[in-house]
N, CA, C and O atoms as a GROMACS GRO file, in nm:
protein
  412
    1MET      N    1  -3.081   5.979  -3.186
    1MET     CA    2  -3.177   6.101  -3.172
    1MET      C    3  -3.127   6.201  -3.258
    1MET      O    4  -3.008   6.232  -3.257
    2SER      N    5  -3.223   6.262  -3.344
    2SER     CA    6  -3.172   6.380  -3.442
    2SER      C    7  -3.237   6.515  -3.384
    2SER      O    8  -3.339   6.519  -3.314
    3GLU      N    9  -3.170   6.610  -3.422
    3GLU     CA   10  -3.223   6.733  -3.372
    3GLU      C   11  -3.216   6.826  -3.506
    3GLU      O   12  -3.136   6.811  -3.598
    4ARG      N   13  -3.302   6.909  -3.496
    4ARG     CA   14  -3.333   7.008  -3.622
    4ARG      C   15  -3.255   7.131  -3.606
    4ARG      O   16  -3.268   7.199  -3.504
    5ILE      N   17  -3.160   7.169  -3.717
    5ILE     CA   18  -3.084   7.287  -3.720
    5ILE      C   19  -3.112   7.344  -3.844
    5ILE      O   20  -3.111   7.273  -3.944
    6SER      N   21  -3.136   7.463  -3.850
    6SER     CA   22  -3.149   7.552  -3.973
    6SER      C   23  -3.039   7.656  -3.995
    6SER      O   24  -2.988   7.708  -3.896
    7PHE      N   25  -2.996   7.692  -4.126
    7PHE     CA   26  -2.893   7.788  -4.142
    7PHE      C   27  -2.905   7.830  -4.280
    7PHE      O   28  -2.972   7.759  -4.354
    8VAL      N   29  -2.850   7.932  -4.323
    8VAL     CA   30  -2.875   8.007  -4.429
    8VAL      C   31  -2.735   7.988  -4.527
    8VAL      O   32  -2.625   8.005  -4.474
    9ILE      N   33  -2.744   7.961  -4.639
    9ILE     CA   34  -2.633   7.932  -4.725
    9ILE      C   35  -2.643   8.020  -4.859
    9ILE      O   36  -2.751   8.048  -4.912
   10PRO      N   37  -2.526   8.060  -4.904
   10PRO     CA   38  -2.512   8.129  -5.029
   10PRO      C   39  -2.584   8.066  -5.155
   10PRO      O   40  -2.590   7.944  -5.166
   11ARG      N   41  -2.630   8.139  -5.236
   11ARG     CA   42  -2.701   8.075  -5.349
   11ARG      C   43  -2.611   7.991  -5.420
   11ARG      O   44  -2.658   7.883  -5.457
   12HIS      N   45  -2.476   8.019  -5.453
   12HIS     CA   46  -2.391   7.922  -5.515
   12HIS      C   47  -2.367   7.797  -5.441
   12HIS      O   48  -2.326   7.701  -5.505
   13LEU      N   49  -2.386   7.786  -5.322
   13LEU     CA   50  -2.376   7.666  -5.252
   13LEU      C   51  -2.508   7.593  -5.254
   13LEU      O   52  -2.506   7.470  -5.248
   14LYS      N   53  -2.617   7.652  -5.263
   14LYS     CA   54  -2.759   7.597  -5.279
   14LYS      C   55  -2.739   7.531  -5.425
   14LYS      O   56  -2.767   7.411  -5.435
   15LYS      N   57  -2.697   7.593  -5.527
   15LYS     CA   58  -2.681   7.554  -5.659
   15LYS      C   59  -2.587   7.427  -5.664
   15LYS      O   60  -2.614   7.331  -5.736
   16SER      N   61  -2.492   7.430  -5.596
   16SER     CA   62  -2.394   7.321  -5.590
   16SER      C   63  -2.464   7.187  -5.521
   16SER      O   64  -2.470   7.077  -5.574
   17LEU      N   65  -2.514   7.220  -5.399
   17LEU     CA   66  -2.604   7.109  -5.351
   17LEU      C   67  -2.708   7.046  -5.431
   17LEU      O   68  -2.723   6.924  -5.423
   18LYS      N   69  -2.784   7.122  -5.513
   18LYS     CA   70  -2.869   7.084  -5.602
   18LYS      C   71  -2.814   6.984  -5.721
   18LYS      O   72  -2.876   6.889  -5.770
   19GLU      N   73  -2.675   7.030  -5.757
   19GLU     CA   74  -2.620   6.945  -5.838
   19GLU      C   75  -2.579   6.812  -5.788
   19GLU      O   76  -2.593   6.708  -5.852
   20LEU      N   77  -2.524   6.823  -5.667
   20LEU     CA   78  -2.482   6.694  -5.612
   20LEU      C   79  -2.608   6.602  -5.581
   20LEU      O   80  -2.604   6.479  -5.588
   21GLN      N   81  -2.718   6.677  -5.546
   21GLN     CA   82  -2.846   6.588  -5.527
   21GLN      C   83  -2.883   6.516  -5.661
   21GLN      O   84  -2.928   6.402  -5.659
   22GLU      N   85  -2.866   6.577  -5.764
   22GLU     CA   86  -2.901   6.506  -5.889
   22GLU      C   87  -2.794   6.397  -5.937
   22GLU      O   88  -2.832   6.300  -6.003
   23LEU      N   89  -2.666   6.414  -5.903
   23LEU     CA   90  -2.574   6.323  -5.912
   23LEU      C   91  -2.584   6.194  -5.818
   23LEU      O   92  -2.553   6.080  -5.853
   24THR      N   93  -2.628   6.229  -5.699
   24THR     CA   94  -2.640   6.127  -5.589
   24THR      C   95  -2.770   6.041  -5.575
   24THR      O   96  -2.779   5.926  -5.531
   25GLY      N   97  -2.872   6.126  -5.623
   25GLY     CA   98  -3.004   6.071  -5.597
   25GLY      C   99  -3.050   6.101  -5.442
   25GLY      O  100  -3.163   6.071  -5.402
   26ASP      N  101  -2.967   6.154  -5.370
   26ASP     CA  102  -3.016   6.183  -5.215
   26ASP      C  103  -3.099   6.306  -5.226
   26ASP      O  104  -3.085   6.400  -5.304
   27ASP      N  105  -3.201   6.285  -5.120
   27ASP     CA  106  -3.263   6.404  -5.094
   27ASP      C  107  -3.185   6.499  -5.009
   27ASP      O  108  -3.086   6.465  -4.943
   28GLN      N  109  -3.239   6.636  -5.014
   28GLN     CA  110  -3.163   6.749  -4.953
   28GLN      C  111  -3.114   6.720  -4.830
   28GLN      O  112  -2.995   6.747  -4.812
   29SER      N  113  -3.184   6.664  -4.729
   29SER     CA  114  -3.155   6.642  -4.591
   29SER      C  115  -3.054   6.537  -4.581
   29SER      O  116  -2.956   6.560  -4.510
   30THR      N  117  -3.065   6.423  -4.643
   30THR     CA  118  -2.983   6.305  -4.643
   30THR      C  119  -2.843   6.363  -4.705
   30THR      O  120  -2.743   6.326  -4.643
   31LEU      N  121  -2.824   6.432  -4.796
   31LEU     CA  122  -2.705   6.478  -4.861
   31LEU      C  123  -2.628   6.578  -4.772
   31LEU      O  124  -2.505   6.583  -4.773
   32LEU      N  125  -2.698   6.653  -4.702
   32LEU     CA  126  -2.667   6.764  -4.600
   32LEU      C  127  -2.590   6.674  -4.480
   32LEU      O  128  -2.475   6.691  -4.441
   33ARG      N  129  -2.679   6.582  -4.437
   33ARG     CA  130  -2.626   6.493  -4.319
   33ARG      C  131  -2.473   6.442  -4.350
   33ARG      O  132  -2.376   6.452  -4.275
   34LYS      N  133  -2.476   6.384  -4.486
   34LYS     CA  134  -2.348   6.313  -4.534
   34LYS      C  135  -2.232   6.411  -4.550
   34LYS      O  136  -2.117   6.375  -4.524
   35LEU      N  137  -2.263   6.539  -4.596
   35LEU     CA  138  -2.170   6.645  -4.610
   35LEU      C  139  -2.120   6.679  -4.492
   35LEU      O  140  -1.998   6.690  -4.478
   36VAL      N  141  -2.216   6.704  -4.379
   36VAL     CA  142  -2.160   6.770  -4.247
   36VAL      C  143  -2.101   6.648  -4.186
   36VAL      O  144  -2.009   6.677  -4.110
   37ASP      N  145  -2.125   6.522  -4.194
   37ASP     CA  146  -2.045   6.420  -4.118
   37ASP      C  147  -1.913   6.413  -4.181
   37ASP      O  148  -1.818   6.395  -4.104
   38LYS      N  149  -1.886   6.426  -4.315
   38LYS     CA  150  -1.770   6.410  -4.398
   38LYS      C  151  -1.678   6.549  -4.352
   38LYS      O  152  -1.560   6.535  -4.320
   39GLY      N  153  -1.737   6.670  -4.352
   39GLY     CA  154  -1.682   6.775  -4.324
   39GLY      C  155  -1.628   6.781  -4.180
   39GLY      O  156  -1.518   6.832  -4.156
   40LEU      N  157  -1.714   6.726  -4.076
   40LEU     CA  158  -1.660   6.717  -3.932
   40LEU      C  159  -1.540   6.619  -3.909
   40LEU      O  160  -1.452   6.642  -3.827
   41SER      N  161  -1.543   6.505  -3.990
   41SER     CA  162  -1.441   6.414  -3.976
   41SER      C  163  -1.314   6.464  -4.044
   41SER      O  164  -1.206   6.427  -3.998
   42GLU      N  165  -1.318   6.544  -4.147
   42GLU     CA  166  -1.199   6.599  -4.184
   42GLU      C  167  -1.157   6.718  -4.099
   42GLU      O  168  -1.036   6.740  -4.093
   43ALA      N  169  -1.230   6.788  -4.042
   43ALA     CA  170  -1.199   6.903  -3.967
   43ALA      C  171  -1.129   6.843  -3.841
   43ALA      O  172  -1.029   6.901  -3.801
   44LYS      N  173  -1.171   6.735  -3.777
   44LYS     CA  174  -1.123   6.663  -3.671
   44LYS      C  175  -0.989   6.612  -3.690
   44LYS      O  176  -0.901   6.620  -3.604
   45MET      N  177  -0.974   6.557  -3.811
   45MET     CA  178  -0.844   6.507  -3.867
   45MET      C  179  -0.745   6.599  -3.876
   45MET      O  180  -0.632   6.576  -3.834
   46ASP      N  181  -0.783   6.715  -3.933
   46ASP     CA  182  -0.698   6.836  -3.953
   46ASP      C  183  -0.657   6.899  -3.835
   46ASP      O  184  -0.545   6.950  -3.831
   47ILE      N  185  -0.736   6.902  -3.736
   47ILE     CA  186  -0.705   6.969  -3.596
   47ILE      C  187  -0.612   6.860  -3.525
   47ILE      O  188  -0.514   6.900  -3.460
   48ALA      N  189  -0.636   6.734  -3.533
   48ALA     CA  190  -0.560   6.635  -3.468
   48ALA      C  191  -0.410   6.652  -3.525
   48ALA      O  192  -0.314   6.670  -3.450
   49ILE      N  193  -0.398   6.645  -3.672
   49ILE     CA  194  -0.272   6.645  -3.720
   49ILE      C  195  -0.184   6.767  -3.680
   49ILE      O  196  -0.063   6.762  -3.657
   50ASP      N  197  -0.267   6.881  -3.676
   50ASP     CA  198  -0.207   7.012  -3.653
   50ASP      C  199  -0.157   7.002  -3.526
   50ASP      O  200  -0.040   7.037  -3.513
   51ARG      N  201  -0.230   6.954  -3.403
   51ARG     CA  202  -0.205   6.948  -3.266
   51ARG      C  203  -0.058   6.847  -3.266
   51ARG      O  204   0.043   6.879  -3.203
   52TYR      N  205  -0.066   6.757  -3.326
   52TYR     CA  206   0.063   6.654  -3.323
   52TYR      C  207   0.169   6.725  -3.383
   52TYR      O  208   0.278   6.719  -3.326
   53VAL      N  209   0.157   6.796  -3.496
   53VAL     CA  210   0.275   6.857  -3.555
   53VAL      C  211   0.344   6.971  -3.463
   53VAL      O  212   0.465   6.990  -3.460
   54LYS      N  213   0.246   7.043  -3.390
   54LYS     CA  214   0.286   7.142  -3.296
   54LYS      C  215   0.324   7.088  -3.168
   54LYS      O  216   0.365   7.159  -3.075
   55GLU      N  217   0.311   6.964  -3.162
   55GLU     CA  218   0.370   6.893  -3.030
   55GLU      C  219   0.263   6.931  -2.919
   55GLU      O  220   0.308   6.941  -2.805
   56LYS      N  221   0.146   6.951  -2.933
   56LYS     CA  222   0.044   7.010  -2.849
   56LYS      C  223  -0.025   6.869  -2.793
   56LYS      O  224  -0.084   6.864  -2.685
   57ALA      N  225  -0.011   6.763  -2.876
   57ALA     CA  226  -0.080   6.633  -2.837
   57ALA      C  227   0.019   6.512  -2.894
   57ALA      O  228   0.097   6.518  -2.989
   58SER      N  229  -0.009   6.407  -2.812
   58SER     CA  230   0.074   6.275  -2.852
   58SER      C  231   0.010   6.220  -2.985
   58SER      O  232  -0.095   6.268  -3.026
   59LEU      N  233   0.064   6.133  -3.041
   59LEU     CA  234   0.022   6.049  -3.132
   59LEU      C  235  -0.109   5.993  -3.091
   59LEU      O  236  -0.210   6.020  -3.156
   60GLU      N  237  -0.114   5.912  -2.982
   60GLU     CA  238  -0.225   5.845  -2.938
   60GLU      C  239  -0.326   5.955  -2.905
   60GLU      O  240  -0.440   5.921  -2.939
   61GLN      N  241  -0.320   6.067  -2.855
   61GLN     CA  242  -0.402   6.185  -2.821
   61GLN      C  243  -0.472   6.238  -2.947
   61GLN      O  244  -0.590   6.272  -2.952
   62SER      N  245  -0.383   6.243  -3.047
   62SER     CA  246  -0.419   6.293  -3.169
   62SER      C  247  -0.514   6.206  -3.244
   62SER      O  248  -0.609   6.250  -3.308
   63SER      N  249  -0.483   6.079  -3.231
   63SER     CA  250  -0.588   5.965  -3.288
   63SER      C  251  -0.722   5.977  -3.221
   63SER      O  252  -0.827   5.966  -3.284
   64VAL      N  253  -0.717   5.999  -3.098
   64VAL     CA  254  -0.852   6.011  -3.015
   64VAL      C  255  -0.926   6.140  -3.070
   64VAL      O  256  -1.046   6.137  -3.097
   65ILE      N  257  -0.848   6.249  -3.082
   65ILE     CA  258  -0.914   6.394  -3.130
   65ILE      C  259  -0.966   6.350  -3.262
   65ILE      O  260  -1.082   6.381  -3.286
   66ALA      N  261  -0.899   6.282  -3.352
   66ALA     CA  262  -0.957   6.251  -3.492
   66ALA      C  263  -1.060   6.159  -3.482
   66ALA      O  264  -1.121   6.134  -3.586
   67GLY      N  265  -1.094   6.101  -3.372
   67GLY     CA  266  -1.187   5.982  -3.381
   67GLY      C  267  -1.170   5.872  -3.456
   67GLY      O  268  -1.269   5.813  -3.499
   68VAL      N  269  -1.038   5.826  -3.484
   68VAL     CA  270  -0.992   5.723  -3.551
   68VAL      C  271  -0.905   5.627  -3.478
   68VAL      O  272  -0.852   5.665  -3.373
   69SER      N  273  -0.882   5.492  -3.530
   69SER     CA  274  -0.769   5.416  -3.473
   69SER      C  275  -0.650   5.469  -3.489
   69SER      O  276  -0.629   5.547  -3.582
   70LEU      N  277  -0.551   5.434  -3.396
   70LEU     CA  278  -0.405   5.471  -3.406
   70LEU      C  279  -0.339   5.463  -3.559
   70LEU      O  280  -0.273   5.548  -3.620
   71TRP      N  281  -0.381   5.330  -3.600
   71TRP     CA  282  -0.355   5.283  -3.729
   71TRP      C  283  -0.394   5.387  -3.846
   71TRP      O  284  -0.315   5.436  -3.927
   72LYS      N  285  -0.525   5.408  -3.837
   72LYS     CA  286  -0.572   5.485  -3.931
   72LYS      C  287  -0.526   5.632  -3.937
   72LYS      O  288  -0.530   5.698  -4.041
   73PHE      N  289  -0.483   5.679  -3.816
   73PHE     CA  290  -0.420   5.803  -3.802
   73PHE      C  291  -0.289   5.798  -3.862
   73PHE      O  292  -0.248   5.890  -3.933
   74LEU      N  293  -0.219   5.691  -3.835
   74LEU     CA  294  -0.080   5.674  -3.898
   74LEU      C  295  -0.101   5.675  -4.049
   74LEU      O  296  -0.030   5.748  -4.118
   75ASP      N  297  -0.191   5.601  -4.103
   75ASP     CA  298  -0.209   5.594  -4.241
   75ASP      C  299  -0.252   5.747  -4.297
   75ASP      O  300  -0.206   5.781  -4.407
   76GLU      N  301  -0.318   5.819  -4.240
   76GLU     CA  302  -0.356   5.959  -4.284
   76GLU      C  303  -0.244   6.052  -4.279
   76GLU      O  304  -0.220   6.132  -4.369
   77MET      N  305  -0.164   6.038  -4.154
   77MET     CA  306  -0.030   6.110  -4.153
   77MET      C  307   0.070   6.073  -4.284
   77MET      O  308   0.132   6.156  -4.350
   78ARG      N  309   0.071   5.960  -4.300
   78ARG     CA  310   0.161   5.900  -4.404
   78ARG      C  311   0.110   5.967  -4.539
   78ARG      O  312   0.189   6.023  -4.616
   79SER      N  313  -0.028   5.957  -4.563
   79SER     CA  314  -0.077   6.001  -4.693
   79SER      C  315  -0.063   6.162  -4.714
   79SER      O  316  -0.070   6.214  -4.826
   80ARG      N  317  -0.041   6.236  -4.587
   80ARG     CA  318  -0.026   6.372  -4.589
   80ARG      C  319   0.115   6.415  -4.570
   80ARG      O  320   0.142   6.531  -4.537
   81ASN      N  321   0.230   6.299  -4.595
   81ASN     CA  322   0.352   6.328  -4.558
   81ASN      C  323   0.401   6.395  -4.434
   81ASN      O  324   0.495   6.473  -4.435
   82VAL      N  325   0.332   6.360  -4.326
   82VAL     CA  326   0.350   6.416  -4.186
   82VAL      C  327   0.457   6.317  -4.127
   82VAL      O  328   0.424   6.200  -4.114
   83ALA      N  329   0.578   6.357  -4.093
   83ALA     CA  330   0.674   6.274  -4.017
   83ALA      C  331   0.645   6.250  -3.862
   83ALA      O  332   0.590   6.340  -3.797
   84LEU      N  333   0.677   6.144  -3.810
   84LEU     CA  334   0.676   6.105  -3.675
   84LEU      C  335   0.770   6.196  -3.605
   84LEU      O  336   0.881   6.213  -3.654
   85LYS      N  337   0.736   6.258  -3.494
   85LYS     CA  338   0.814   6.337  -3.412
   85LYS      C  339   0.883   6.291  -3.305
   85LYS      O  340   0.929   6.366  -3.219
   86TYR      N  341   0.893   6.162  -3.305
   86TYR     CA  342   0.970   6.102  -3.186
   86TYR      C  343   1.038   5.970  -3.232
   86TYR      O  344   1.033   5.927  -3.347
   87SER      N  345   1.104   5.909  -3.127
   87SER     CA  346   1.181   5.788  -3.152
   87SER      C  347   1.098   5.669  -3.173
   87SER      O  348   0.977   5.669  -3.150
   88MET      N  349   1.166   5.560  -3.220
   88MET     CA  350   1.083   5.438  -3.241
   88MET      C  351   1.046   5.377  -3.110
   88MET      O  352   0.941   5.313  -3.103
   89ALA      N  353   1.129   5.392  -2.999
   89ALA     CA  354   1.094   5.355  -2.869
   89ALA      C  355   0.965   5.430  -2.822
   89ALA      O  356   0.874   5.368  -2.766
   90ASP      N  357   0.960   5.544  -2.842
   90ASP     CA  358   0.837   5.640  -2.808
   90ASP      C  359   0.716   5.570  -2.891
   90ASP      O  360   0.608   5.546  -2.838
   91ALA      N  361   0.740   5.545  -2.999
   91ALA     CA  362   0.605   5.504  -3.085
   91ALA      C  363   0.589   5.354  -3.048
   91ALA      O  364   0.474   5.313  -3.060
   92GLU      N  365   0.676   5.270  -3.009
   92GLU     CA  366   0.618   5.129  -2.975
   92GLU      C  367   0.556   5.150  -2.838
   92GLU      O  368   0.458   5.081  -2.808
   93SER      N  369   0.603   5.234  -2.754
   93SER     CA  370   0.529   5.260  -2.622
   93SER      C  371   0.406   5.305  -2.628
   93SER      O  372   0.327   5.270  -2.540
   94GLU      N  373   0.359   5.400  -2.741
   94GLU     CA  374   0.238   5.458  -2.754
   94GLU      C  375   0.144   5.333  -2.829
   94GLU      O  376   0.030   5.306  -2.794
   95ILE      N  377   0.208   5.273  -2.926
   95ILE     CA  378   0.134   5.179  -2.973
   95ILE      C  379   0.077   5.058  -2.889
   95ILE      O  380  -0.033   5.005  -2.905
   96SER      N  381   0.180   5.021  -2.789
   96SER     CA  382   0.146   4.919  -2.686
   96SER      C  383   0.043   4.969  -2.600
   96SER      O  384  -0.037   4.886  -2.558
   97ARG      N  385   0.030   5.094  -2.566
   97ARG     CA  386  -0.073   5.148  -2.465
   97ARG      C  387  -0.199   5.159  -2.553
   97ARG      O  388  -0.306   5.151  -2.493
   98ALA      N  389  -0.203   5.173  -2.665
   98ALA     CA  390  -0.313   5.198  -2.765
   98ALA      C  391  -0.382   5.043  -2.776
   98ALA      O  392  -0.504   5.023  -2.768
   99ILE      N  393  -0.297   4.955  -2.792
   99ILE     CA  394  -0.344   4.802  -2.818
   99ILE      C  395  -0.410   4.766  -2.690
   99ILE      O  396  -0.520   4.712  -2.694
  100LYS      N  397  -0.341   4.797  -2.555
  100LYS     CA  398  -0.415   4.767  -2.436
  100LYS      C  399  -0.546   4.844  -2.406
  100LYS      O  400  -0.632   4.790  -2.336
  101ARG      N  401  -0.564   4.966  -2.457
  101ARG     CA  402  -0.684   5.041  -2.456
  101ARG      C  403  -0.802   4.980  -2.523
  101ARG      O  404  -0.914   4.987  -2.472
  102THR      N  405  -0.780   4.916  -2.644
  102THR     CA  406  -0.863   4.850  -2.720
  102THR      C  407  -0.917   4.712  -2.674
  102THR      O  408  -1.021   4.665  -2.719
  103ARG      N  409  -0.846   4.657  -2.589
  103ARG     CA  410  -0.866   4.524  -2.535
  103ARG      C  411  -0.982   4.521  -2.422
  103ARG      O  412  -1.011   4.416  -2.366
   0.00000   0.00000   0.00000
């Protein structure tokens, strides 16, 4: 189910939106939905990695915050050069729990 939201954007963003519409062929609503979805996904990933780095969330908890699988979260951490903050035994334990959770 969809809900209507309205907001005001600066003219330079409206111009950029129009340029993207021309490049993608999407109507304004479709393009805005795609951009909001992408932005929310990126924001969740940023928050999840930040919480992991600051040791406010475990690896598994962070993957849940990000809304992705543990493996995708690990891939994203690797692409951002974020090091694991615990031992291999801890990693194996969390991976094992995550695998059980998906079954």
